[in-house]
N, C-alpha and C positions, 0 to 999 in steps of 0.2 A: 520549445524543447523543454525537456523535463529530465532531471538527474535523479538516478537510482543508486543506492548503495546497500549492499547486503552486509549489515554490520557483523553479523555472526551466523554460524551455521550449525551450532550444536543443539542437541536436545537433552532435557533432563538436568544436566548440570554443566557448568563451564569447565573446560579442560585446559591444560597448558597448550597454547596455540590454537585454541577454538573457543570462541565466545558463544553465548547463547543466541538462538535465531532472533533476529530483529532486522528491520529494513527502514531505511531513512529515504524520504522523497524530498527533493528540492525544486521549487518552481517560483520564478520571479522573486528570488531572495527570501522567500518564506519556506518553512519546512514542516513536514508531517512525519511522524514516527509510528511504526507498527510494532507493537510488542515491546516490553521492557523488562527482560529478565535480569537476574543478578549479574552485576558487572557491565551492563550495557553502556554506561557512560564511559568506560575505558576505550572502546573502539570509536565511540563518538568523538572523544578528544583526540584520538590518533589520526582520524581523517582530516581534522582541522577545517571542517565546514562550519564550525561554530555551533553553539547550542542555544543561544539566546533566541534564535528565530524560529524555534519549534513552537508552533502554534497549536498543534493537534497531536494527541497520542491515541492510537487505536489499539484496542486489545482483542485478540481473537478469543481468549478464554482465561480462566483464572487459576490455572496451575502456576505454581511458583516460578517455573523457568520462563514464564511469559510476562510476569508483573511484579516480581519481588524486588527489581531494580528501581521502582518508581520513586519511593521516598528520597533516596540519595540523589537521583537525577534532578528532581524538582528542587532540592536544596541547592545543588550546584547551579541550576538555572537562576535561582533567586540570588545567588552570589554575583551574577552577571550584571545585576541592576535592572532586570527586566520587571516591569510593573504591569504590562498587558495581561489579560486573562489567558489561560490555557484551557483548551477543550479536552476533555478526557471522555472517549467514547468506547463503549463495549456492551457485551450482552447484559441482560437484566441481572441485577445484583451488584452492579459497580459501585454504587453509592456506599454500600456496606463494607465492600472490600476497601475501598479508598479510605473510609472513615477508620477502619482498623490499621491500615498501613501508615496513615498520617500521625498516628500517636507519637512516632518517633521523629516526625518533622512538622510540628504543629504550627509554626509561624512562617508564612511565606509572604513576599511582598506582592503577590498577585493573586486573583481569584481563580478557582477551579470551576469550570463549567462542566458538570457531570451529565452526560447524555447516555441513558440506558436504551438499547435497541431490543425490541422483541425478537423472539426466535422465528423470524419470517423474513421476507424480502423488505429492505429498507433502502431509502435513498435520501441523502442530504448533501450540503455543500460545505467546503472549506476553502473560502475564496473562489478561485476559478476552477478548483478540482471537485468534481462530483464524486461523493463517496457512496458506494453501493455495498450492501452486505446481504448475505444469504446464509442459512444454516449449514453447518458441517455435521459430520457424524463422528462423535468421539465419546469418551467415557463421561464427559460433562458437557454442559451447553457450550457450543462453539460456533463462531462465525467465520466465514471467509469474506474477504474484501476485494472489491473491485475499484479502481481509481480511474476516472476517465477525465480527459482534458479535451473538451470540444473545440472545434475549429470553425469559425465563421466561413461563409462563402466570400468570394472576391467581391471587391468594390468594383461596380461597372462604370468606369469613367465616361463612356459614351452615353450611357443613360443619364448619368448626372449632368452632362453637358446639355443634352436634349431637353432636360427638365429645367434648365437655366438655374441650377442650384449653385449658388456662390461657393467657391473653393474653400473659404473660411469655415464653412459648415461641414465639410466633408468629414473631417476627423470626428465630429460629434456623431454623424450618421454611422460611422464605422464602428463606434463604441456602442451602438445600439440604441441611440437617442433619437427621439422624434424632434424635428426642428421646424421652424416656421420661417417662410420667406415670402414676401409679396402677398401676404394674406393667405398663403397656403400651408398646409401642413404636410411635411415630407416625412414618411416613415422609412425605416431601414429596408423593409422588404421591397420597396420601390426600386432600389439601386443596388441591393446586395444579391449575389448569386446564391445557389443552394449551398447548404453547409458542407464543407469538405471533411474528409476522414481525419479524425482526432487520434488521440493516443490513449490506449487502454492497458492498464497494468493490473494483474490480479495476483492475490497473495492468499495461500491457504495452508495452514498447519494449526493444529493436529486434527486430522480428519481421515476418513475412508473415502475412496472415490464413490460418488453418487451421481445419478442421472441429473439431478438438479444443479450440481456443481459443473457438470459437463456444459449444460446450457448457460450457466453464469459466466463461464470463461471463454465462451465462444468468440472466436476471432481476435483474441488478446494479442497485443504486441509482445507482451512478456508475461509469462506465468512463472511465479516463484512458488515452489510447491514442495512440501515435505516428502522426504525419501528416507524414512527412518532406518530402513534395512536394504542393503543391496543384494544380499544372497536370497535366492528363491526359497531356500529351506525355511525361511522365517515367515512364510506366507500365512500360516495358521496364527502365529503370534501376533502378526500385524493386524489380522482381523480381530483378535481378542482384545488387543489394546487400543484400537481405534487409530491405526496408523497405515502407512502405505509403503510398499516396496518401491524400489527405483522403477521397475517394469510397470507397475500400476500408475505411478505418476506420469510415465512416458505414454501410457495408453490413453489417459484422459487429456493429455496435451495433444495427442494426435487426433483423437475424436473431436476435440474442441477447435481444431484447426488454428491453434496459436502459432505465432511466429518463432518464439523462442521459449525454452524451458530452463529455469535455474532450479536445480535440486538443492535442498537445505534441510535442516533439523535432523541431523545424523545422530544415530544411537551412540552413546559413549563407547559401546563395544565395537563400532565401526571405525576402526582406526585408520583405514585407507580407502575412503569412499572412491577414489580414483581407480581402484582395482576393479570396480564394477561399472565403469564408464560404458563399456560395450553392451552390457545388459540393457541399459537404457537407450542407447543409440541404435541398437537393433529394431527398437519399437518406433522411436522418434529421433531422427537424425540431429536435429538441431537442440540437443540437450547439453547443458553445461553443468558440471559438477561444481557447486557453489564453494567459494572460498571467503574466508573472513575479509571484510572491507573491499570486496570486489564491487566495482562501480562501472556504470555505463550511462551515457547520454542518449535519450530517445529523441529523435526529431520527427517533425511532421513531414509526411510524404510531400 
């Protein structure tokens, strides 16, 4: 299983009662953060998941409301006694951005591994989580992220018994290791079934809906997507500024056959996002209006 927390739901600037858009993922005691705008460490502290275990921070793009909170957060993590490196991952230009921001927090007790991703499809790993990225469509270079947790097939006890594999080796095989017994090599594929359905979480903000994003989010268990405006009268403005309406986010969720949609990144002028709930639900029923520090545990089927 994997835990997801939508730390904040605001866009542009933090407001009383609404922090900037950011999401935290927890799996096997380690954590991954997506975006880190001004004040992100406040809801991080409030949910009490701890921050010392944040190993990777992803950035969708480099507008201030998505990255300006980084220096303060890293200083706070440093004060926890962490010495292990932290991975910083984002579009091209991340090195220069971080170099500028770190002027105000120059001394950290851990290294920063900076990974710049080209404006194309990318795939890498953070422990057991596969991180995928693809370009969005915004006023500056922007990436959407997909996080996937694969699930191995079932261990076939009957096959293992027929092959006379000692029980003491079963755990090693289930971990994907090749073992040797009686001068034989036993590989996992000999006793493991077909891979089972894993867990897929997608996160995209700030961006317009595009065909490539539709394919990217296909069959996701959870899509966390920007909904800058709820009112349909903002359609032209959303297009100009590189954002989405609630209805557009719902349309891409429906077309992508996702299980659940969380809307986030609300305009400061959108004081009551809940007032437009039905606008989204009329298109995609399983839509949830995001709230700060909203959390959920996703489990394997």
